[in-house]
C-alpha positions in Angstrom: 0.0 0.0 0.0 2.8 2.4 0.8 4.5 1.6 -2.5 1.3 2.4 -4.4 1.0 5.7 -2.5 4.6 6.5 -3.3 4.0 5.8 -7.1 0.8 7.9 -7.1 2.7 10.8 -5.3 5.5 10.6 -7.9 3.0 10.6 -10.8 1.2 13.6 -9.4 4.4 15.6 -8.8 5.5 14.8 -12.5 2.0 16.0 -13.7 2.4 19.2 -11.7 5.9 19.7 -13.1 4.6 19.2 -16.7 1.7 21.6 -16.2 3.9 24.2 -14.7 6.3 23.7 -17.7 3.4 24.6 -20.0 2.8 27.8 -18.0 6.4 28.9 -18.3 6.4 28.9 -22.1 7.2 32.2 -23.6 4.3 34.0 -25.4 5.4 36.4 -28.0 3.5 39.6 -28.7 2.2 40.3 -32.2 5.0 42.9 -32.7 7.7 40.4 -31.5 6.3 37.7 -33.9 6.4 40.2 -36.8 10.0 41.3 -35.9 11.1 37.7 -35.6 9.6 36.9 -39.1 11.3 40.0 -40.5 14.7 38.8 -39.1 14.2 35.4 -40.6 13.2 36.9 -43.9 16.3 39.1 -43.8 18.6 36.2 -43.2 17.0 34.2 -45.9 17.3 37.2 -48.3 21.0 37.7 -47.5 21.6 34.0 -48.3 19.8 34.4 -51.6 21.9 37.5 -52.5 25.0 35.4 -51.7 23.8 32.6 -53.9 23.1 35.0 -56.8 26.5 36.6 -56.4 28.1 33.1 -56.3 26.0 32.0 -59.4 24.4 29.1 -57.6 20.6 29.4 -57.5 17.4 27.8 -58.8 14.2 29.6 -59.7 11.3 27.2 -59.4 8.7 28.4 -61.8 5.0 27.8 -61.1 3.5 30.4 -63.4 4.2 31.6 -66.9 2.6 34.5 -68.9 2.9 34.6 -72.6 2.7 38.2 -74.0 -0.9 38.7 -75.1 -1.8 35.1 -74.2 -3.0 33.3 -71.1 -1.1 32.9 -67.8 -0.4 29.3 -66.9 -0.3 28.7 -63.1 0.2 25.5 -61.0 3.1 24.4 -63.2 5.4 21.5 -62.2 8.5 23.2 -60.7 10.7 20.3 -61.5 10.2 20.8 -65.2 9.8 24.6 -65.2 12.8 26.4 -63.9 15.8 28.6 -64.3 19.1 27.2 -63.0 22.3 29.2 -62.8 25.3 27.3 -61.7 28.8 28.8 -62.1 29.1 29.7 -65.8 26.3 27.6 -67.1 22.5 28.0 -67.1 19.3 26.1 -68.0 16.1 27.9 -68.8 13.3 25.3 -69.3 9.5 25.3 -69.7 7.2 22.4 -70.0 3.4 22.7 -70.2 2.2 19.1 -70.8 -0.4 20.6 -73.1 -0.5 17.9 -75.7 2.0 19.6 -77.9 5.6 18.3 -78.0 7.2 21.8 -78.2 10.9 22.2 -78.8 11.9 20.0 -75.9 9.3 17.2 -76.2 7.5 18.4 -73.1 5.4 21.2 -74.6 7.9 24.0 -74.1 11.6 24.8 -74.7 14.9 24.2 -73.0 17.9 26.5 -73.4 21.1 25.1 -71.9 24.5 26.7 -72.2 27.1 29.2 -71.2 26.3 32.3 -69.3 27.5 35.7 -70.4 26.9 39.4 -69.8 25.9 38.9 -66.1 24.8 42.0 -64.3 23.5 42.2 -60.7 22.2 45.5 -59.3 20.4 46.3 -56.1 18.1 49.4 -56.4 17.4 52.0 -53.7 14.5 50.0 -52.3 16.7 46.8 -51.9 15.2 45.0 -54.9 17.6 42.7 -56.8 17.9 42.9 -60.6 19.8 40.2 -62.3 20.3 39.9 -66.1 22.3 37.5 -68.2 22.5 35.9 -71.6 22.5 32.1 -72.2 24.3 30.9 -75.3 22.6 27.6 -75.9 24.7 24.6 -76.9 22.2 23.7 -79.7 21.8 27.1 -81.4 19.1 28.6 -79.1 20.0 31.6 -77.0 18.0 33.5 -74.4 18.2 36.8 -72.6 17.0 36.5 -68.9 16.1 39.3 -66.5 15.2 38.4 -63.0 13.8 40.7 -60.3 13.6 39.7 -56.6 11.8 42.1 -54.3 13.5 43.1 -51.1 13.3 40.5 -48.3 11.5 38.1 -50.6 12.2 34.8 -52.3 9.5 35.4 -54.9 10.9 36.3 -58.3 9.8 37.4 -61.7 11.9 36.5 -64.8 11.5 38.0 -68.2 12.9 35.6 -70.8 13.4 36.4 -74.5 14.5 33.3 -76.4 16.1 34.0 -79.8 14.6 30.8 -81.3 11.0 31.8 -80.5 8.9 34.8 -81.3 8.2 37.0 -78.4 9.1 36.7 -74.7 7.5 35.2 -71.6 7.3 36.1 -68.0 8.0 33.5 -65.4 6.9 33.6 -61.8 8.2 31.5 -58.9 10.4 31.1 -55.9 14.2 31.5 -56.1 16.4 29.5 -53.7 20.1 28.9 -53.2 21.1 25.8 -55.0 24.4 24.0 -55.6 24.4 20.4 -56.9 27.7 19.3 -58.3 26.1 16.3 -59.9 24.2 18.5 -62.4 26.3 19.0 -65.6 25.2 21.8 -67.8 26.3 21.2 -71.4 27.9 24.3 -72.9 
């Protein structure tokens, strides 16, 4: 009987400790939460700036607008992207719309050497990146990417030389470095 009472006493003291632990958790005010989020966004944005300067990033495209045509949203980000890695780049679209397109996936792929890279940060902190991709199979593309301050959202304006017109790509840009990916130049 004494052993049972000792076990019950131990259990109740642990329960009291657990409930008091819940009471000692820190509650952040709305202002503190906003400041914390801003700090996290700032760190993430600085990492993104570093990735852009080091030429190691991936823009996962989930929306494309064709000048004068419809905007396609909900695209597969593994087949719609812009990858910049060292001195090579890949710009790819794939729409799975029943048409083969230039790359067999309903879109185009431009893979090659990067040139004319220019990175600027405006007065508001927005990042503007432009470069030219000299495709290994005759297709070239001019790319201009804008990343708003403290954001990982990006808008890219792509003008391929092997296609009439240009397109606007929307998505998220992230640091990316995968040495197993070889970009043919």
